[in-house]
N, C-alpha and C positions, 0 to 999 in steps of 0.2 A: 943493380938495375939502373941508375943514375950515376953518370961518371962526374969527376970533379967539376967540370963547368959545362953544361949541356945546353945546346942549342934550343931554341923554342920548339923547332920542328922535331928534333931528339926526343924533347919532353913530350912532345903529342904523341909521338908513333911509340914510345916506351910505355906510355899509360894514355890511351886516347881518352879524354873527359866526356863522361856520358851523364845523363841525369841519374841521380840515386834514388833507386826504387826500393830498397829494403837494406836492413841492418848490415847484411853481408857487403853490399856495395858501399855503404858508408865506411866500413872498416878497411877496405882495401884502398879508399880514397884517402882516408886518415893515416894510413901507413905511407902513403905516399908524401903527404904532408910531413908527417913526422920525419921522414928520411931528407927532405928538403931543408927543413928546420934544423936538423942534426948537422947540418954541412956549416953552419954559422953564417958566413958572409955570403950572399947569393948575388949572382949577375943580375941586370934588369930584365931578361928574359926568364929568368928563374922567378923572379919575384912576380911578373905578369902571370905565369903558369901556376903559381902559388895562389894568386888573387883569384884566378878562375876557379881554382879548386875550392876555395874559400866560398865564392858565390855558389857553388854546387851545395857544399854543405850547408851553408845558410838557408838555402831554398829548401831543402830537404827537410831541415830542423824546424822551419817555419811551418810547412804542411804537417808536421808531427807536433805541432803545438810545444815545441820544447824550448822555444825561444819567447819569453814573455813580452807583450806589447809595452814596454818601456823603452825609453831613449834619452839621450842628453845626460843630465846631471842625475837624473833617477837612477838610470842604468849604472852610472858610475858608483852611485852609493851602493847599488846591490854588488857590483863586483867587488869593491872595497870590503863590505861586510863578509861576502863568500870567501874571500881569501886571507881574512883578518889581517887587513892591511892597516897601516896607521897613515895619517896625513903626510907625517915627513917622509913616508915610503915613495909619494908622488912628488916630492920636490925637484927630482930631476926633469920632471914633465913641466912643471909650473913654475919653477925657479925658486920660490919661496914658500914657506908653509903658510904665510899670511895670504897669498894668492889661492892656494889649495883651499884654505878655510873659506875665503869668500866665494868661490865657485861652488863650494858644497852647501852654502847657505844661501844661494842664489842671489848674492850681492855683486856678483861678477859672471859674465856669461863665457862659455867655452869659446875659444877661437879655433878655426879650422887647424892651425898649428898644434893645438891642445889635442883635438880629436886625432889627428894623424899620429902623434906619439901615444896617446892613450891607446889606439888600436893596436900598434906595435907591442907596448908594454904588457896589454893583457892578450895578445895573439889572437885578435879577433878582426874582422873587416870593420872599416871606418863605416860602413853601411849600418852597422847594428846601433851606432849612436844618433841616426837620423830617423825620425818619424816618417811613417808611409805618406802622410799628407804634408806636403811642403808648407801649407799655412801655418804647421805647428811648430815651425823652427825658431819659434821667439827666444830660445835657450841660447841661440848662436850669435855671436858677436860678428858682425859684418863690416869687414874693412873699408 
């Protein structure tokens, strides 16, 4: 379905993104996402397309109440627990285990760079780390 390096237009033509209405639609989009992720290194156009599909999945799951209303460090704690990770597993993202510990204890705030790396690590959209209400973004370190 997708060749080695597809243009954005080719990606849109091969699988036109549409709102997800049911589990069957979700499975189809997830198959395309899996196909892209299996490729390894993606072009910028492929990453943009993947982001678009991720948004569609996120919106569908949010409507289905499959995504809890948590964000930031609390979401990070849930992801760590769900995947049985240790703090040392996140050192590539935070650089040291002490920074991981400080973030998890709310002694240190997440940075935009941390969130981008966490999203990639957990294979989720950066959007899931942010609250719907911008006034609740006190967990984020602003440069």
